[in-house]
SEMIDREN-650242 format. One record per residue: residue in one letter; z, y, x of N, C-alpha, C in turn. Coordinates in nm, 2 decimals. Layout:
<recs>
("A" (Z Y X) (Z Y X) (Z Y X))
...
</recs>
This chain:
<recs>
("M" (-6.55 -0.59 -1.87) (-6.68 -0.66 -1.90) (-6.82 -0.62 -1.81))
("K" (-6.91 -0.70 -1.79) (-6.99 -0.71 -1.70) (-7.13 -0.75 -1.76))
("W" (-7.24 -0.67 -1.77) (-7.36 -0.67 -1.85) (-7.45 -0.78 -1.76))
("T" (-7.47 -0.88 -1.81) (-7.58 -0.96 -1.72) (-7.73 -0.97 -1.81))
("G" (-7.76 -0.91 -1.88) (-7.89 -0.88 -1.95) (-8.01 -0.86 -1.85))
("K" (-8.12 -0.85 -1.91) (-8.25 -0.82 -1.83) (-8.29 -0.67 -1.88))
("D" (-8.25 -0.58 -1.93) (-8.31 -0.49 -1.99) (-8.25 -0.36 -1.90))
("A" (-8.33 -0.29 -1.84) (-8.31 -0.17 -1.75) (-8.17 -0.06 -1.80))
("N" (-8.21 -0.04 -1.93) (-8.15 0.05 -2.00) (-8.00 -0.04 -2.05))
("A" (-8.00 -0.15 -2.02) (-7.88 -0.21 -2.11) (-7.74 -0.18 -2.07))
("E" (-7.75 -0.14 -1.94) (-7.60 -0.09 -1.91) (-7.57 0.04 -1.94))
("A" (-7.68 0.14 -1.93) (-7.66 0.27 -2.01) (-7.63 0.29 -2.16))
("N" (-7.69 0.18 -2.22) (-7.67 0.17 -2.37) (-7.54 0.12 -2.41))
("F" (-7.49 0.00 -2.30) (-7.36 -0.05 -2.35) (-7.25 0.07 -2.32))
("N" (-7.25 0.14 -2.19) (-7.17 0.24 -2.14) (-7.18 0.33 -2.28))
("S" (-7.29 0.36 -2.33) (-7.27 0.47 -2.45) (-7.21 0.45 -2.57))
("Q" (-7.20 0.29 -2.59) (-7.16 0.25 -2.71) (-7.01 0.23 -2.70))
("A" (-6.96 0.18 -2.55) (-6.81 0.17 -2.53) (-6.75 0.31 -2.56))
("T" (-6.82 0.43 -2.48) (-6.75 0.54 -2.49) (-6.75 0.58 -2.65))
("A" (-6.83 0.58 -2.70) (-6.85 0.62 -2.87) (-6.74 0.51 -2.95))
("S" (-6.70 0.40 -2.91) (-6.60 0.32 -2.98) (-6.45 0.37 -2.95))
("T" (-6.44 0.45 -2.84) (-6.31 0.46 -2.78) (-6.25 0.63 -2.86))
("Q" (-6.37 0.69 -2.88) (-6.34 0.81 -2.92) (-6.30 0.82 -3.08))
("A" (-6.22 0.89 -3.09) (-6.15 0.89 -3.23) (-6.24 0.95 -3.34))
("A" (-6.24 0.87 -3.45) (-6.33 0.95 -3.58) (-6.22 1.07 -3.64))
("P" (-6.31 1.16 -3.68) (-6.23 1.25 -3.73) (-6.17 1.22 -3.86))
("V" (-6.03 1.29 -3.84) (-5.96 1.26 -3.96) (-5.95 1.35 -4.08))
("E" (-5.95 1.30 -4.20) (-5.96 1.40 -4.31) (-5.81 1.43 -4.39))
("E" (-5.79 1.55 -4.37) (-5.68 1.59 -4.43) (-5.66 1.56 -4.60))
("K" (-5.55 1.51 -4.61) (-5.55 1.44 -4.77) (-5.45 1.56 -4.83))
("K" (-5.47 1.62 -4.92) (-5.42 1.73 -5.01) (-5.31 1.67 -5.09))
("E" (-5.19 1.66 -5.08) (-5.09 1.63 -5.18) (-5.11 1.70 -5.32))
("T" (-5.11 1.60 -5.39) (-5.10 1.68 -5.53) (-4.95 1.67 -5.59))
("A" (-4.93 1.75 -5.69) (-4.79 1.75 -5.70) (-4.78 1.62 -5.81))
("K" (-4.66 1.58 -5.79) (-4.64 1.45 -5.88) (-4.54 1.49 -5.98))
("P" (-4.53 1.41 -6.10) (-4.46 1.47 -6.19) (-4.31 1.42 -6.15))
("A" (-4.20 1.47 -6.19) (-4.06 1.46 -6.15) (-4.05 1.31 -6.21))
("E" (-3.97 1.24 -6.10) (-3.92 1.08 -6.14) (-3.81 1.10 -6.22))
("K" (-3.81 1.02 -6.34) (-3.67 1.01 -6.40) (-3.59 0.89 -6.36))
("V" (-3.45 0.97 -6.34) (-3.36 0.89 -6.28) (-3.26 0.84 -6.40))
("A" (-3.25 0.69 -6.38) (-3.16 0.63 -6.48) (-3.05 0.65 -6.46))
("A" (-2.96 0.67 -6.58) (-2.81 0.69 -6.52) (-2.74 0.57 -6.50))
("P" (-2.66 0.56 -6.42) (-2.57 0.45 -6.38) (-2.53 0.37 -6.49))
("V" (-2.54 0.22 -6.45) (-2.51 0.10 -6.55) (-2.35 0.12 -6.54))
("K" (-2.32 0.09 -6.66) (-2.13 0.11 -6.68) (-2.12 -0.07 -6.70))
("K" (-2.01 -0.10 -6.65) (-1.96 -0.25 -6.65) (-1.89 -0.23 -6.79))
("A" (-1.92 -0.34 -6.87) (-1.87 -0.37 -7.01) (-1.75 -0.44 -6.98))
("A" (-1.64 -0.38 -7.07) (-1.49 -0.45 -7.04) (-1.50 -0.60 -7.06))
("P" (-1.41 -0.66 -6.99) (-1.41 -0.82 -7.01) (-1.38 -0.85 -7.11))
("A" (-1.42 -0.97 -7.18) (-1.39 -1.02 -7.31) (-1.22 -1.04 -7.31))
("K" (-1.18 -1.01 -7.42) (-1.01 -1.05 -7.44) (-1.03 -1.19 -7.48))
("K" (-0.94 -1.27 -7.41) (-0.94 -1.43 -7.43) (-0.81 -1.44 -7.51))
("E" (-0.80 -1.57 -7.61) (-0.69 -1.59 -7.66) (-0.60 -1.67 -7.56))
("P" (-0.46 -1.64 -7.58) (-0.35 -1.70 -7.48) (-0.35 -1.86 -7.50))
("S" (-0.34 -1.94 -7.41) (-0.33 -2.09 -7.43) (-0.21 -2.13 -7.36))
("K" (-0.17 -2.25 -7.43) (-0.03 -2.31 -7.37) (-0.10 -2.47 -7.39))
("V" (-0.13 -2.52 -7.28) (-0.19 -2.65 -7.30) (-0.11 -2.77 -7.21))
("Q" (-0.05 -2.90 -7.27) (-0.01 -2.99 -7.16) (-0.10 -3.08 -7.13))
("K" (-0.15 -3.12 -7.00) (-0.24 -3.22 -6.99) (-0.18 -3.31 -6.88))
("W" (-0.13 -3.46 -6.97) (-0.05 -3.53 -6.86) (0.06 -3.44 -6.85))
("K" (0.09 -3.47 -6.70) (0.24 -3.41 -6.65) (0.21 -3.23 -6.60))
("T" (0.09 -3.19 -6.66) (0.08 -3.03 -6.61) (0.05 -2.96 -6.73))
("W" (0.14 -2.84 -6.72) (0.12 -2.73 -6.80) (0.04 -2.65 -6.76))
("E" (-0.08 -2.60 -6.85) (-0.17 -2.47 -6.83) (-0.17 -2.37 -6.91))
("V" (-0.10 -2.27 -6.84) (-0.09 -2.15 -6.95) (-0.19 -2.04 -6.90))
("S" (-0.25 -1.96 -6.98) (-0.35 -1.87 -6.92) (-0.36 -1.75 -7.06))
("N" (-0.40 -1.64 -7.00) (-0.44 -1.52 -7.07) (-0.29 -1.47 -7.18))
("Y" (-0.19 -1.49 -7.13) (-0.08 -1.39 -7.16) (-0.03 -1.29 -7.11))
("G" (-0.03 -1.18 -7.18) (0.00 -1.04 -7.15) (0.16 -1.02 -7.13))
("A" (0.21 -0.90 -7.20) (0.37 -0.87 -7.19) (0.41 -0.96 -7.30))
("E" (0.46 -1.07 -7.27) (0.48 -1.16 -7.37) (0.59 -1.28 -7.27))
("T" (0.68 -1.34 -7.38) (0.76 -1.44 -7.28) (0.71 -1.58 -7.33))
("V" (0.69 -1.66 -7.25) (0.65 -1.79 -7.25) (0.80 -1.88 -7.22))
("H" (0.83 -1.95 -7.30) (0.95 -2.02 -7.32) (0.94 -2.20 -7.29))
("F" (0.95 -2.26 -7.20) (0.93 -2.39 -7.22) (1.11 -2.48 -7.25))
("K" (1.11 -2.55 -7.33) (1.27 -2.58 -7.38) (1.27 -2.71 -7.29))
("A" (1.37 -2.75 -7.28) (1.43 -2.87 -7.20) (1.38 -2.97 -7.25))
("E" (1.31 -2.99 -7.39) (1.23 -3.14 -7.42) (1.11 -3.15 -7.37))
("E" (1.07 -2.99 -7.33) (0.90 -3.00 -7.28) (0.88 -3.02 -7.14))
("V" (1.01 -3.03 -7.08) (1.00 -3.02 -6.91) (1.08 -3.15 -6.85))
("Q" (0.99 -3.22 -6.78) (1.04 -3.35 -6.70) (1.05 -3.33 -6.56))
("T" (1.10 -3.40 -6.49) (1.10 -3.35 -6.33) (0.98 -3.36 -6.25))
("G" (0.89 -3.43 -6.30) (0.75 -3.47 -6.21) (0.64 -3.36 -6.26))
("M" (0.69 -3.26 -6.37) (0.58 -3.18 -6.43) (0.52 -3.07 -6.34))
("T" (0.42 -3.00 -6.34) (0.35 -2.93 -6.27) (0.33 -2.80 -6.37))
("F" (0.33 -2.71 -6.35) (0.30 -2.56 -6.44) (0.22 -2.48 -6.36))
("N" (0.07 -2.46 -6.42) (-0.02 -2.39 -6.37) (-0.03 -2.22 -6.48))
("F" (0.00 -2.13 -6.40) (-0.04 -2.01 -6.49) (-0.16 -1.91 -6.44))
("F" (-0.24 -1.90 -6.53) (-0.38 -1.83 -6.50) (-0.38 -1.69 -6.57))
("N" (-0.43 -1.59 -6.49) (-0.46 -1.48 -6.58) (-0.34 -1.42 -6.65))
("C" (-0.23 -1.43 -6.64) (-0.10 -1.37 -6.72) (-0.06 -1.26 -6.62))
("E" (-0.03 -1.19 -6.72) (-0.01 -1.02 -6.67) (0.13 -0.99 -6.72))
("K" (0.24 -0.94 -6.63) (0.36 -0.88 -6.70) (0.42 -1.00 -6.80))
("T" (0.42 -1.14 -6.76) (0.44 -1.23 -6.84) (0.59 -1.28 -6.80))
("K" (0.68 -1.26 -6.88) (0.80 -1.35 -6.86) (0.81 -1.49 -6.87))
("I" (0.83 -1.57 -6.78) (0.84 -1.74 -6.81) (1.00 -1.79 -6.80))
("I" (1.01 -1.85 -6.91) (1.13 -1.95 -6.88) (1.11 -2.07 -6.90))
("I" (1.16 -2.16 -6.78) (1.16 -2.27 -6.79) (1.30 -2.35 -6.76))
("E" (1.32 -2.43 -6.86) (1.46 -2.52 -6.91) (1.47 -2.63 -6.80))
("G" (1.54 -2.66 -6.71) (1.52 -2.81 -6.65) (1.47 -2.79 -6.51))
("K" (1.43 -2.91 -6.45) (1.37 -2.92 -6.31) (1.20 -2.96 -6.34))
("C" (1.13 -2.90 -6.23) (0.99 -2.96 -6.23) (0.96 -2.97 -6.10))
("K" (0.84 -3.01 -6.08) (0.78 -3.04 -5.92) (0.72 -2.95 -5.89))
("N" (0.64 -2.86 -5.94) (0.57 -2.75 -5.89) (0.53 -2.63 -5.98))
("I" (0.51 -2.51 -5.96) (0.45 -2.43 -6.03) (0.38 -2.32 -5.93))
("M" (0.26 -2.29 -5.98) (0.16 -2.22 -5.94) (0.11 -2.10 -6.03))
("F" (0.12 -1.99 -5.96) (0.08 -1.86 -6.01) (-0.06 -1.84 -5.99))
</recs>
């Protein structure tokens, strides 16, 4: 920056202000105060999933079977047709017996 003013002392005044602004101001040291210990929350435990009732429902040519445990699900020949589909959801250790022929089985 160049000074273009008329005052003879302007340049000296400008230089003194410029050097004053570049000098670091004294930094005050902050004293740390003892903070109370923060309470740590216990970890959140996941709840057990809700037990759902077993269901065996026929929708058109589709059987939907869900939520069976260590049981046997038996489809007799009267309930099974050649073009049927069987869908099994959330069945664990379940024995499945289908008498006859079907189109598709999905586990």
